C-alpha positions as CSV (number, residue, x, y, z in Angstrom):
1,M,-60.3,-11.5,20.5
2,T,-56.5,-11.6,19.8
3,R,-54.4,-14.7,20.5
4,S,-51.0,-15.1,22.1
5,P,-48.1,-16.1,19.7
6,S,-48.0,-19.8,19.0
7,P,-44.9,-21.9,19.8
8,A,-44.2,-22.1,16.1
9,E,-44.2,-18.3,15.8
10,L,-41.9,-17.9,18.7
11,A,-39.5,-20.7,17.9
12,P,-37.2,-18.8,15.5
13,I,-37.0,-15.9,18.0
14,I,-36.2,-18.1,21.0
15,A,-33.6,-20.0,19.0
16,A,-31.6,-16.9,18.3
17,V,-31.5,-15.6,21.9
18,P,-28.6,-16.5,24.2
19,T,-29.4,-19.5,26.4
20,D,-28.9,-17.6,29.6
21,E,-32.0,-18.5,31.6
22,S,-32.5,-15.0,33.0
23,V,-32.5,-13.5,29.5
24,L,-34.8,-16.1,28.2
25,A,-37.2,-15.6,31.2
26,A,-37.1,-11.8,30.5
27,L,-38.0,-12.3,26.9
28,Q,-40.9,-14.5,27.9
29,R,-42.3,-11.7,30.0
30,V,-42.6,-9.5,26.9
31,T,-45.1,-11.9,25.3
32,D,-46.8,-12.9,28.5
33,S,-50.3,-14.1,27.6
34,A,-51.7,-11.8,30.3
35,L,-50.8,-8.8,28.0
36,A,-53.5,-9.9,25.5
37,F,-56.2,-8.7,27.8
38,M,-54.9,-5.1,28.2
39,S,-56.0,-2.0,26.4
40,E,-53.4,-0.7,23.8
41,D,-52.3,2.1,26.1
42,D,-51.9,-0.2,29.1
43,L,-50.1,-2.7,26.9
44,L,-47.5,-0.2,25.6
45,A,-46.8,1.1,29.2
46,E,-46.3,-2.4,30.5
47,L,-44.0,-3.4,27.6
48,L,-41.8,-0.4,28.3
49,A,-41.6,-1.2,31.9
50,R,-40.5,-4.8,31.2
51,I,-38.1,-3.9,28.4
52,S,-36.4,-1.2,30.6
53,E,-35.9,-3.8,33.2
54,I,-34.4,-6.3,30.7
55,L,-31.9,-3.8,29.3
56,G,-31.3,-1.9,32.6
57,T,-32.1,1.5,31.0
58,D,-33.3,4.8,32.5
59,T,-35.7,5.7,29.7
60,A,-37.7,3.9,27.0
61,A,-40.3,5.0,24.4
62,I,-42.5,3.6,21.7
63,L,-43.4,5.6,18.7
64,L,-45.9,4.3,16.2
65,L,-46.4,5.2,12.5
66,D,-49.6,7.2,11.8
67,E,-52.1,6.4,9.1
68,S,-50.1,8.2,6.4
69,G,-47.0,6.2,7.2
70,E,-45.0,9.4,7.1
71,L,-44.9,10.4,10.7
72,L,-43.9,8.7,14.0
73,R,-46.1,9.7,16.9
74,A,-45.0,9.1,20.5
75,R,-47.5,6.7,22.1
76,A,-45.8,5.6,25.3
77,A,-42.8,6.6,27.3
78,K,-40.9,5.9,30.5
79,G,-38.6,8.5,31.9
80,I,-39.4,10.9,29.1
81,E,-43.2,11.1,29.5
82,E,-43.2,14.6,27.9
83,E,-42.9,12.9,24.5
84,V,-46.4,11.6,24.9
85,E,-47.8,14.6,26.7
86,Q,-46.6,17.0,24.0
87,R,-47.8,14.6,21.2
88,V,-44.3,14.6,19.7
89,T,-44.2,13.6,16.0
90,I,-41.0,12.7,14.1
91,P,-41.0,12.7,10.2
92,V,-39.8,9.4,8.8
93,G,-36.1,9.8,7.8
94,K,-35.4,12.6,10.3
95,G,-33.5,12.4,13.5
96,F,-32.8,9.3,15.5
97,A,-36.2,7.5,15.4
98,G,-37.0,8.7,11.9
99,R,-33.8,7.1,10.5
100,I,-34.5,3.8,12.3
101,V,-37.8,3.4,10.5
102,A,-36.5,4.7,7.1
103,Q,-33.5,2.3,7.3
104,R,-35.4,-0.6,9.0
105,R,-32.4,-1.3,11.3
106,A,-31.1,-0.8,14.8
107,I,-29.1,2.4,15.5
108,V,-26.8,3.1,18.5
109,I,-25.9,6.6,19.8
110,D,-23.0,6.5,22.2
111,D,-23.0,10.3,22.8
112,I,-26.2,12.1,22.2
113,D,-24.4,15.5,22.1
114,K,-22.6,14.5,18.9
115,A,-25.7,13.0,17.2
116,D,-28.4,14.2,14.9
117,I,-31.4,14.4,17.3
118,Y,-34.7,15.8,16.0
119,N,-36.5,15.7,19.4
120,P,-35.1,18.3,21.8
121,I,-36.8,16.6,24.8
122,L,-34.1,13.9,24.6
123,R,-31.3,16.4,25.4
124,Q,-33.5,18.3,27.9
125,K,-33.9,15.2,29.9
126,G,-30.1,14.6,30.1
127,I,-30.0,11.4,28.1
128,R,-26.4,10.5,27.2
129,S,-26.6,7.2,25.2
130,M,-29.4,5.6,23.2
131,L,-30.3,2.4,21.4
132,G,-33.3,2.0,19.1
133,V,-34.8,-0.7,16.9
134,P,-37.7,-0.9,14.4
135,L,-40.9,-2.6,15.5
136,V,-41.6,-5.1,12.7
137,S,-44.5,-7.5,12.4
138,E,-44.8,-9.8,9.4
139,G,-42.3,-7.6,7.4
140,R,-44.3,-4.4,8.1
141,V,-42.8,-1.6,10.2
142,L,-45.1,-0.5,12.9
143,G,-42.8,2.0,14.6
144,V,-39.8,2.4,16.8
145,L,-38.7,1.1,20.2
146,H,-35.8,3.0,21.8
147,V,-34.1,3.0,25.2
148,G,-31.7,5.4,26.8
149,T,-29.4,6.0,29.8
150,L,-28.6,9.1,31.8
151,T,-24.9,8.1,32.0
152,P,-22.7,7.2,29.1
153,R,-23.0,3.6,28.0
154,R,-21.6,1.6,25.2
155,F,-24.5,-0.6,23.9
156,T,-23.1,-4.0,22.7
157,D,-24.1,-6.2,19.9
158,E,-25.7,-8.4,22.5
159,D,-27.8,-5.4,23.8
160,R,-28.8,-4.6,20.2
161,D,-29.9,-8.2,19.5
162,L,-31.7,-8.5,22.8
163,L,-33.6,-5.2,22.2
164,Q,-34.4,-6.3,18.7
165,R,-35.8,-9.6,19.9
166,A,-37.8,-7.8,22.6
167,G,-38.9,-5.4,19.9
168,D,-40.1,-8.2,17.7
169,R,-42.1,-9.7,20.4
170,A,-43.5,-6.3,21.4
171,A,-44.4,-5.6,17.8
172,L,-46.3,-8.9,17.6
173,A,-48.2,-8.0,20.8
174,I,-48.9,-4.5,19.5
175,D,-50.0,-5.8,16.1
176,H,-52.4,-8.2,17.7
177,A,-53.7,-5.6,20.1
178,Q,-54.3,-3.1,17.2
179,L,-56.1,-5.8,15.2
180,Y,-58.3,-6.7,18.2
181,F,-59.2,-3.2,19.1
182,A,-59.8,-2.3,15.4
183,E,-62.2,-5.2,15.1
184,R,-63.9,-4.2,18.3
185,A,-64.1,-0.5,17.2
186,A,-65.5,-1.7,13.8
187,R,-68.2,-3.7,15.7
188,Q,-69.0,-0.8,17.9
189,Q,-69.2,1.5,14.8
190,L,-71.5,-1.0,13.1
191,E,-73.7,-1.2,16.1
192,A,-73.8,2.6,16.3
193,L,-74.6,2.8,12.5
194,Q,-77.4,0.3,13.0
195,Q,-79.0,2.8,15.4
196,V,-79.1,5.4,12.6
197,T,-81.4,3.1,10.6
198,D,-83.3,1.6,13.6
199,A,-86.7,0.3,12.4
200,A,-88.3,2.3,15.2
201,L,-87.3,5.5,13.3
202,A,-89.7,4.7,10.5
203,Y,-92.6,5.6,12.7
204,L,-91.4,9.1,13.5
205,S,-92.4,12.3,11.8
206,Q,-89.8,14.0,9.6
207,E,-89.0,16.6,12.3
208,E,-88.7,14.0,15.0
209,L,-86.6,11.8,12.8
210,L,-84.0,14.5,12.1
211,N,-83.6,15.4,15.7
212,E,-83.2,11.7,16.7
213,L,-80.7,11.2,14.0
214,L,-78.6,14.1,15.3
215,D,-78.6,12.8,18.8
216,R,-77.4,9.4,17.7
217,I,-74.8,10.7,15.3
218,S,-73.4,13.1,17.9
219,A,-73.0,10.2,20.2
220,I,-71.2,8.1,17.6
221,L,-68.7,10.9,16.7
222,R,-68.5,12.3,20.3
223,S,-69.2,15.8,18.9
224,D,-70.5,18.9,20.7
225,T,-72.7,20.1,17.8
226,A,-74.5,18.6,14.8
227,A,-76.8,19.9,12.1
228,I,-78.7,18.7,9.1
229,L,-79.4,21.1,6.2
230,M,-81.7,20.1,3.4
231,L,-81.7,21.3,-0.2
232,E,-84.7,23.4,-1.2
233,E,-85.9,26.0,-3.8
234,G,-84.9,24.1,-6.8
235,G,-81.6,22.9,-5.3
236,R,-80.1,26.4,-5.0
237,L,-80.2,26.7,-1.2
238,L,-79.5,24.7,1.9
239,R,-81.9,25.3,4.7
240,A,-81.2,24.3,8.3
241,R,-83.8,21.7,9.3
242,A,-82.4,20.3,12.6
243,A,-79.6,21.1,14.9
244,K,-78.0,20.0,18.2
245,G,-75.9,22.5,20.2
246,I,-76.5,25.2,17.5
247,E,-80.3,25.3,17.6
248,E,-80.2,28.9,16.4
249,E,-79.6,27.6,12.9
250,V,-83.1,26.2,12.8
251,E,-84.8,29.0,14.8
252,Q,-83.4,31.7,12.4
253,R,-84.1,29.5,9.3
254,V,-80.5,29.8,8.2
255,A,-80.1,29.4,4.4
256,I,-76.7,28.7,2.7
257,P,-76.3,29.2,-1.1
258,I,-74.9,26.1,-2.8
259,G,-71.1,26.6,-3.3
260,K,-70.8,29.2,-0.5
261,G,-69.2,28.6,2.9
262,F,-68.6,25.2,4.6
263,A,-71.9,23.5,4.0
264,G,-72.4,25.0,0.6
265,R,-69.1,23.7,-0.6
266,I,-69.9,20.2,0.7
267,A,-73.1,20.1,-1.3
268,A,-71.6,21.6,-4.4
269,E,-68.6,19.3,-4.5
270,S,-70.5,16.3,-3.1
271,R,-67.6,15.4,-0.8
272,A,-66.5,15.5,2.8
273,I,-64.8,18.6,4.1
274,V,-62.7,19.0,7.3
275,I,-62.1,22.3,9.1
276,E,-59.3,22.1,11.7
277,D,-59.7,25.7,12.8
278,V,-63.0,27.5,12.2
279,D,-61.3,30.9,12.8
280,H,-59.2,30.5,9.7
281,A,-61.9,29.0,7.4
282,D,-64.4,30.3,4.9
283,I,-67.6,30.2,7.0
284,A,-70.9,31.6,5.6
285,N,-72.9,31.1,8.8
286,P,-71.8,33.4,11.6
287,I,-73.6,31.3,14.2
288,L,-70.8,28.7,14.0
289,R,-68.2,31.2,15.3
290,E,-70.6,32.8,17.7
291,K,-71.1,29.4,19.4
292,G,-67.4,28.9,19.8
293,I,-67.0,25.9,17.5
294,R,-63.3,25.2,16.8
295,S,-63.2,22.2,14.5
296,M,-65.8,20.8,12.0
297,L,-66.4,17.8,9.8
298,G,-69.2,17.7,7.2
299,V,-70.4,15.2,4.6
300,P,-73.1,15.2,1.9
301,L,-76.4,13.3,2.4
302,L,-76.5,11.2,-0.7
303,I,-79.1,8.9,-2.4
304,E,-77.8,7.1,-5.5
305,G,-75.4,10.0,-6.1
306,R,-78.1,12.6,-5.7
307,V,-77.4,15.2,-2.9
308,L,-80.3,15.7,-0.4
309,G,-78.5,17.9,1.9
310,V,-75.5,18.2,4.3
311,L,-74.7,16.7,7.7
312,H,-72.0,18.3,9.8
313,V,-70.6,17.9,13.3
314,G,-68.4,20.2,15.4
315,T,-66.4,20.4,18.6
316,L,-65.9,23.3,21.0
317,T,-62.2,22.3,21.5
318,P,-59.6,21.8,18.6
319,R,-59.9,18.3,17.2
320,H,-58.1,16.5,14.4
321,F,-60.8,14.6,12.6
322,T,-59.2,11.4,11.1
323,E,-60.0,9.5,8.0
324,E,-61.9,7.0,10.2
325,D,-64.0,9.9,11.5
326,R,-64.7,11.0,8.0
327,D,-65.6,7.5,6.8
328,L,-67.8,6.9,9.9
329,L,-69.7,10.1,9.5
330,Q,-70.2,9.4,5.7
331,H,-71.5,5.9,6.5
332,A,-73.9,7.4,9.1
333,A,-74.9,10.1,6.6
334,D,-75.6,7.5,3.9
335,R,-77.9,5.6,6.3
336,A,-79.5,8.8,7.5
337,A,-80.2,9.9,3.9
338,L,-82.1,6.7,3.3
339,A,-84.2,7.3,6.5
340,I,-84.8,10.9,5.6
341,E,-85.9,10.1,2.0
342,H,-88.2,7.4,3.3
343,A,-89.7,9.9,5.7
344,Q,-90.1,12.5,3.0
345,L,-91.8,10.0,0.7
346,S,-94.0,8.8,3.5
347,E,-95.0,12.4,4.3
348,Q,-95.7,13.2,0.6
349,R,-97.7,10.0,0.4
350,R,-99.8,10.9,3.4
351,L,-100.4,14.4,2.0
352,A,-101.3,13.0,-1.4
353,E,-103.5,10.4,0.0
354,A,-105.3,13.0,2.1
355,L,-105.7,15.2,-1.0
356,Q,-107.0,12.3,-3.1
357,R,-109.4,11.2,-0.3
358,R,-110.7,14.8,-0.3
359,L,-111.1,14.9,-4.1
360,L,-112.1,11.2,-4.8
361,P,-115.0,10.2,-2.5
362,R,-115.7,6.5,-2.4
363,R,-119.3,7.0,-3.4
364,I,-120.8,9.5,-5.8
365,A,-124.4,10.3,-5.0
366,G,-127.0,12.9,-6.1
367,I,-126.9,12.1,-9.8
368,P,-130.5,11.3,-10.9
369,G,-131.2,8.6,-13.3
370,V,-127.9,6.8,-13.0
371,E,-126.3,4.2,-10.7
372,V,-122.6,5.0,-10.1
373,A,-119.8,3.0,-8.4
374,T,-116.1,4.0,-8.0
375,R,-112.8,2.5,-6.8
376,Y,-109.4,3.9,-6.3
377,M,-106.4,1.7,-5.3
378,P,-103.0,3.4,-4.7
379,A,-99.8,1.7,-5.8
380,S,-97.9,-0.3,-3.2
381,D,-94.7,1.9,-3.2
382,S,-95.9,5.2,-4.5
383,L,-98.9,7.4,-5.0
384,G,-99.8,8.3,-8.6
385,G,-102.1,10.8,-10.2
386,D,-105.0,8.6,-11.2
387,W,-108.5,10.1,-10.6
388,Y,-112.1,10.0,-11.5
389,D,-115.2,12.3,-11.4
390,A,-118.9,12.2,-12.0
391,F,-121.4,15.1,-11.8
392,A,-124.7,16.3,-13.2
393,L,-124.4,18.7,-16.1
394,G,-127.7,20.6,-15.7
395,P,-131.0,18.7,-15.9
396,G,-130.8,15.6,-18.0
397,R,-127.1,15.1,-18.7
398,I,-124.3,13.5,-16.7
399,V,-120.5,13.8,-17.0
400,L,-118.1,10.8,-16.3
401,A,-114.4,11.3,-16.4
402,V,-111.2,9.3,-15.6
403,G,-107.6,10.5,-16.0
404,D,-104.0,9.4,-15.3
405,V,-101.5,12.2,-14.5
406,V,-97.9,11.4,-15.3
407,G,-95.7,11.0,-12.3
408,H,-96.1,10.1,-8.6
409,G,-96.4,11.6,-5.2
410,L,-97.7,15.0,-4.0
411,G,-96.9,16.7,-7.3
412,A,-99.0,14.3,-9.4
413,A,-101.9,14.7,-6.8
414,A,-101.7,18.4,-7.0
415,I,-101.8,18.4,-10.8
416,M,-104.8,16.0,-10.6
417,A,-106.6,18.5,-8.3
418,Q,-106.1,21.3,-10.8
419,L,-107.1,19.2,-13.7
420,R,-110.3,17.9,-12.1
421,T,-111.3,21.4,-11.0
422,A,-110.7,22.9,-14.5
423,L,-112.6,20.1,-16.2
424,R,-115.7,20.8,-14.0
425,A,-115.5,24.5,-14.4
426,Y,-115.3,24.4,-18.2
427,A,-118.1,21.8,-18.4
428,I,-120.4,23.7,-16.1
429,D,-119.8,26.8,-18.2
430,G,-121.6,25.1,-21.0
431,H,-118.7,24.4,-23.4
432,P,-119.2,21.4,-25.8
433,P,-117.2,18.2,-24.8
434,G,-114.5,18.7,-27.4
435,E,-113.9,22.3,-26.4
436,V,-113.9,21.4,-22.7
437,V,-111.0,19.0,-23.3
438,E,-109.1,21.5,-25.5
439,R,-109.3,24.1,-22.8
440,V,-108.0,21.7,-20.2
441,N,-105.2,20.7,-22.6
442,R,-104.1,24.3,-22.9
443,L,-104.1,24.6,-19.1
444,M,-102.0,21.4,-18.7
445,W,-99.5,22.8,-21.3
446,Q,-99.1,26.0,-19.3
447,L,-98.4,24.0,-16.1
448,G,-95.4,22.3,-17.7
449,P,-94.2,18.8,-18.8
450,T,-95.0,17.2,-15.5
451,A,-98.7,18.0,-16.1
452,M,-99.1,15.5,-19.0
453,T,-102.2,13.3,-18.4
454,T,-104.4,10.9,-20.3
455,L,-108.2,11.4,-20.1
456,A,-111.5,9.8,-21.0
457,Y,-114.4,12.4,-20.9
458,L,-118.0,11.1,-21.3
459,V,-121.2,13.1,-21.4
460,V,-124.3,10.9,-20.9
461,D,-127.8,11.8,-22.2
462,P,-130.2,9.4,-20.6
463,M,-133.2,10.9,-22.4
464,G,-131.5,10.6,-25.8
465,E,-130.0,7.2,-24.8
466,S,-126.6,8.4,-26.1
467,I,-123.1,9.5,-25.0
468,D,-120.5,11.9,-26.4
469,L,-117.0,10.6,-25.9
470,V,-113.7,12.4,-26.0
471,T,-110.4,10.5,-25.3
472,A,-106.9,11.8,-25.0
473,G,-104.4,9.0,-25.1
474,H,-106.6,6.9,-22.7
475,P,-107.7,3.2,-22.9
476,P,-111.2,2.7,-24.5
477,P,-114.4,2.8,-22.4
478,L,-116.1,-0.6,-21.8
479,V,-119.9,-0.8,-22.5
480,I,-122.1,-3.7,-21.2
481,G,-125.4,-3.7,-23.1
482,P,-128.8,-4.5,-21.6
483,D,-128.3,-8.1,-22.8
484,G,-125.1,-8.4,-20.8
485,E,-122.8,-8.4,-23.9
486,A,-119.6,-6.4,-23.2
487,G,-117.5,-4.5,-25.8
488,Y,-115.1,-1.6,-26.1
489,L,-116.0,1.7,-27.8
490,P,-113.7,2.5,-30.8
491,L,-110.9,5.0,-30.0
492,T,-110.8,8.1,-32.2
493,G,-109.3,10.5,-29.7
494,G,-106.2,12.7,-29.7
495,V,-102.9,12.7,-27.9
496,A,-102.5,12.9,-24.1
497,L,-103.2,16.3,-22.6
498,G,-100.1,18.6,-22.1
499,V,-98.2,17.2,-25.1
500,T,-98.9,20.1,-27.4
501,P,-101.0,23.2,-27.0
502,T,-102.4,22.9,-30.6
503,A,-104.0,19.5,-30.1
504,R,-107.6,19.3,-31.2
505,Y,-110.2,17.0,-29.7
506,T,-113.6,15.9,-31.1
507,A,-116.5,14.4,-29.3
508,V,-117.8,11.1,-30.9
509,P,-121.4,10.2,-30.3
510,H,-122.4,6.6,-29.4
511,A,-125.7,5.0,-28.6
512,L,-126.2,3.9,-25.0
513,R,-129.6,2.2,-24.5
514,L,-131.4,2.2,-21.2
515,G,-130.2,-0.7,-19.1
516,S,-126.6,-0.4,-20.3
517,T,-123.5,0.1,-18.2
518,V,-120.3,2.0,-19.1
519,M,-117.0,1.6,-17.4
520,L,-114.0,4.0,-17.4
521,Y,-110.6,3.0,-15.9
522,T,-106.9,3.8,-15.9
523,D,-104.2,1.6,-17.5
524,G,-103.0,0.2,-14.2
525,L,-106.1,-2.1,-14.3
526,V,-105.2,-3.8,-17.6
527,E,-101.5,-3.4,-18.0
528,S,-98.5,-4.5,-16.0
529,R,-94.9,-5.6,-16.4
530,V,-96.0,-9.2,-16.8
531,Q,-99.2,-8.7,-18.8
532,P,-99.6,-6.8,-22.1
533,I,-102.5,-4.4,-22.3
534,D,-104.3,-6.5,-24.9
535,T,-104.4,-9.5,-22.5
536,G,-105.6,-7.2,-19.7
537,L,-108.4,-5.7,-21.9
538,E,-109.7,-9.1,-22.8
539,R,-109.7,-10.3,-19.2
540,L,-111.7,-7.2,-18.2
541,R,-114.2,-7.7,-21.0
542,G,-114.7,-11.3,-20.0
543,L,-115.3,-10.3,-16.3
544,A,-117.7,-7.6,-17.2
545,S,-119.9,-9.7,-19.5
546,G,-123.3,-10.4,-17.9
547,S,-122.7,-7.8,-15.2
548,F,-125.5,-5.3,-14.4
549,D,-124.8,-3.9,-10.9
550,P,-122.0,-1.3,-10.8
551,E,-120.9,-2.1,-7.2
552,A,-120.8,-5.8,-7.9
553,L,-118.8,-5.2,-11.1
554,C,-116.2,-3.1,-9.3
555,D,-115.9,-5.8,-6.6
556,A,-115.4,-8.6,-9.2
557,V,-112.8,-6.6,-11.2
558,T,-110.9,-5.6,-8.1
559,A,-110.8,-9.2,-6.8
560,D,-109.6,-10.7,-10.1
561,L,-107.5,-8.1,-11.8
562,V,-105.9,-6.0,-9.0
563,P,-102.9,-7.6,-7.2
564,E,-102.4,-7.4,-3.5
565,R,-99.6,-4.9,-4.1
566,P,-100.3,-3.1,-7.4
567,A,-97.3,-1.6,-9.1
568,D,-99.4,1.3,-10.5
569,D,-102.3,3.1,-9.0
570,I,-105.8,2.3,-10.4
571,A,-109.0,4.3,-10.7
572,M,-112.3,3.2,-12.2
573,I,-115.8,4.5,-12.4
574,V,-118.9,2.4,-13.5
575,A,-122.2,4.0,-14.4
576,R,-125.4,2.2,-15.3
577,L,-128.5,3.7,-17.0
578,P,-131.3,1.6,-15.3
579,A,-134.3,0.7,-17.4
580,V,-137.4,2.9,-16.8
581,P,-139.4,1.3,-13.9
582,E,-143.0,0.5,-14.2
583,R,-143.7,2.8,-11.3
584,L,-141.6,5.9,-10.6
585,T,-141.1,6.7,-6.9
586,G,-138.7,8.8,-5.0
587,T,-138.0,11.2,-2.1
588,W,-136.2,14.5,-2.7
589,P,-135.1,17.3,-0.4
590,A,-137.4,20.3,-0.4
591,D,-135.0,22.4,-2.5
592,K,-135.9,24.1,-5.7
593,D,-132.5,23.0,-7.2
594,V,-133.8,19.4,-7.4
595,L,-136.9,20.2,-9.5
596,G,-134.9,19.9,-12.8
597,D,-133.8,16.4,-11.8
598,V,-137.4,15.4,-11.0
599,R,-138.6,16.8,-14.3
600,M,-136.0,14.8,-16.2
601,L,-136.9,11.5,-14.6
602,L,-140.6,12.1,-15.0
603,R,-140.2,13.0,-18.7
604,R,-138.2,9.8,-19.3
605,W,-140.9,7.7,-17.5
606,L,-143.7,9.4,-19.5
607,R,-141.9,8.7,-22.8
608,A,-141.6,5.0,-21.8
609,R,-145.4,5.0,-21.1
610,G,-146.2,6.2,-24.6
611,A,-147.1,9.9,-23.8
612,S,-147.0,12.3,-26.8
613,E,-145.0,15.4,-26.6
614,E,-148.1,17.5,-25.8
615,E,-149.3,15.1,-23.1
616,A,-145.9,14.9,-21.5
617,Y,-145.6,18.7,-21.5
618,D,-149.0,19.1,-19.7
619,I,-148.3,16.4,-17.1
620,L,-144.8,17.8,-16.5
621,V,-146.0,21.3,-16.0
622,A,-148.7,20.3,-13.6
623,S,-146.4,17.9,-11.6
624,Q,-143.7,20.6,-11.5
625,E,-146.2,23.1,-10.0
626,A,-147.2,20.5,-7.3
627,C,-143.6,19.9,-6.5
628,A,-142.8,23.6,-6.4
629,N,-145.7,24.1,-4.0
630,A,-144.3,21.4,-1.7
631,V,-140.9,23.1,-1.8
632,E,-142.1,26.7,-1.4
633,H,-145.2,26.7,0.7
634,A,-145.0,23.7,3.0
635,Y,-141.9,24.4,5.1
636,G,-140.0,26.8,7.2
637,P,-136.3,26.6,7.9
638,G,-134.7,23.2,8.3
639,V,-134.1,20.1,6.3
640,R,-137.3,18.7,4.8
641,S,-138.3,16.5,1.9
642,F,-141.2,15.6,-0.4
643,D,-142.3,12.4,-2.2
644,L,-143.4,11.7,-5.7
645,D,-145.1,8.6,-7.0
646,A,-146.1,8.1,-10.7
647,R,-148.3,5.1,-11.7
648,Y,-149.7,4.0,-15.1
649,E,-152.7,1.7,-15.3
650,A,-155.0,1.0,-18.3
651,G,-154.0,4.3,-20.0
652,L,-154.3,6.4,-16.9
653,V,-151.3,8.3,-15.5
654,T,-151.6,9.2,-11.7
655,V,-149.0,11.4,-10.2
656,T,-149.0,11.9,-6.4
657,V,-146.9,14.6,-4.7
658,R,-146.8,14.3,-0.9
659,D,-145.2,16.8,1.5
660,H,-145.0,16.9,5.3
661,G,-145.9,20.5,6.1
662,H,-148.8,22.9,5.7
663,W,-149.5,25.2,2.8
664,R,-149.6,28.8,3.5
665,P,-152.3,31.2,2.1
666,P,-151.2,32.9,-1.2
667,R,-149.1,36.0,-0.7
668,G,-149.2,38.9,-3.2
669,T,-151.5,39.7,-6.2
670,N,-149.8,37.3,-8.6
671,R,-149.7,34.3,-6.4
672,G,-152.1,31.4,-5.8
673,R,-152.6,30.5,-9.5
674,G,-150.9,27.1,-9.3
675,L,-154.1,25.1,-8.5
676,P,-156.1,26.6,-11.4
677,M,-153.3,25.8,-13.8
678,M,-153.0,22.2,-12.6
679,E,-156.8,21.8,-13.0
680,A,-156.6,23.2,-16.6
681,L,-153.8,20.8,-17.6
682,M,-155.0,17.6,-15.9
683,E,-158.3,15.7,-15.9
684,R,-158.5,15.5,-12.2
685,V,-156.7,17.3,-9.4
686,D,-157.2,16.5,-5.7
687,V,-155.5,18.4,-2.9
688,A,-155.9,17.0,0.6
689,H,-154.6,18.8,3.7
690,T,-154.0,16.6,6.8
691,D,-152.1,16.8,10.1
692,K,-149.3,14.9,8.5
693,G,-149.0,17.2,5.4
694,T,-150.5,17.8,2.0
695,V,-151.2,15.3,-0.7
696,V,-151.7,16.4,-4.3
697,V,-153.1,13.8,-6.8
698,L,-153.0,14.5,-10.5
699,E,-154.7,12.2,-13.1
700,R,-154.8,12.2,-16.9
701,H,-155.4,9.5,-19.6
702,L,-153.0,9.0,-22.5
703,T,-154.3,8.8,-26.0
704,R,-152.1,5.8,-26.7
705,K,-150.9,3.0,-24.5
706,A,-147.4,2.1,-23.7
707,A,-145.7,-0.5,-25.9
């Protein structure tokens, strides 16, 4: 709020004024405290009325300097209102008012017909004599105050001094009013700008956000149209994404090449551009003229100097956009750019998270002979390309893999999806581990530098109690032995994938005894800005020592090593080869694809019982036939299952296969030979058909007992 002049400020002025009480009272009215509560336009009009009364003149006018300081613009007038209506401007140094400002002194014109007058309105109104003084506040010229008469008049030195004192007091009031209204406008602008980054906008979709921003920015600038165009296609084009008043830009998917037209030049030059008259401007988008837009102002959407797009506003009537308009729109655009980028990153994060949830299930099931647990924790502020996988590689072998794609966001997630799919395809095709990784490396190289990734690829052979390990710039796998002792496998791998197409990778074999656990992880688990990787590796080894349950190990590691807001995303997979149980039991779906898994588990169990190769072969063939019968003969359409139970007591192996259907009679001339084959291979075969299903019991003694 502005204040009235203090007594100390007014003392020098009052002291210089004649002591006539009427004159002093008139001057007091020019700085009446009531004027402080008026708008600037009302203030100027009231000042002119009071000054005309003091000097007894027919006309009066106030012209104020514009922002450039080079032009005087008529702001208020009495008796010559046309000056304001016609927005008269006077160059500094030209004509009557221009010379007053340039010379910073009062000027008197006794006969206007013999004077240098720039403004023809003065003669047209019949003014004969004039007196003008500069409006000066704290040594700074604000403008000109002049008065005139319709009859000849000789203005005296006393008139000049009186008008100058009145002008000084008026200048002080104008200066205070301008400061007050500038402060109020600044507050209003700040409040308006706050709306552009209102916290509620964070919950809108990107499309809703852009439309809401345009509504608010149009209100701030009082414009008829507004539009946001975003960079796309490698930064070569601007595409209309949202529009207000010119919705056709979005409906027709208008695209503007960078450097072309109004918006294209704004993006290319990274600066604001004003168009006073659209009809005489380089416009690439014909919609702007078709909608009748007359004037336009546009600014770049910038984030740390990087152009995201363009924001422009327009009016359907001619408008002179000021520097304040330009600065205000740029401030709004800067805040809008932050909101837009946040929305873009959030959208990318949602898409990447959905992709990773699709590709990285929380639990991996269906892999026989191994217990698996997994975890994935995204970074707090971005989504990376960490991933894991586990799948059966035909009967008897299992693949475990963990990788870390360079980069963040949707791009990294997309690369991860390609890599994971390629790895599975090459592995299932039967390529050796080293060749699988080499093929994936060549694919990553073709995808470009953003596809670089580290990888740990492990093929587990439970029967052979061994693993084949290939690493590509990845941290070492951690192994916990059956005794609970934890240690890292030595690293002998190559460089990260995608670095060079000629890289070679070799699988290194390691023993992995039954009852052991192996853990693969990404570097975010063991390395951070405040912790070197060696410290993290030692902490992980200490936590893992003595752990046997994969789920419990993942929980312990997550609780102790993963911060509440991790700086990097983290993936881990833990697999345990459980010791062979004394009794093998299980339920499987009635599907021929599971028979290989059943055979692998039964072979491992028989080996642990001391069966010779010949004995194991016979028992496996007979058991496989019983399981095949349960799958093939016992059921019609629908989801069904069968049970297998294998026991060993005093040298006798008993295998029981139980289904829940009814065997059909043999079909065809070469069918129905399974039972004789089982009887030839086993010492005893018993088949019992009941209302609840069929039970096949197979028995055979082993020549040597289990150790």
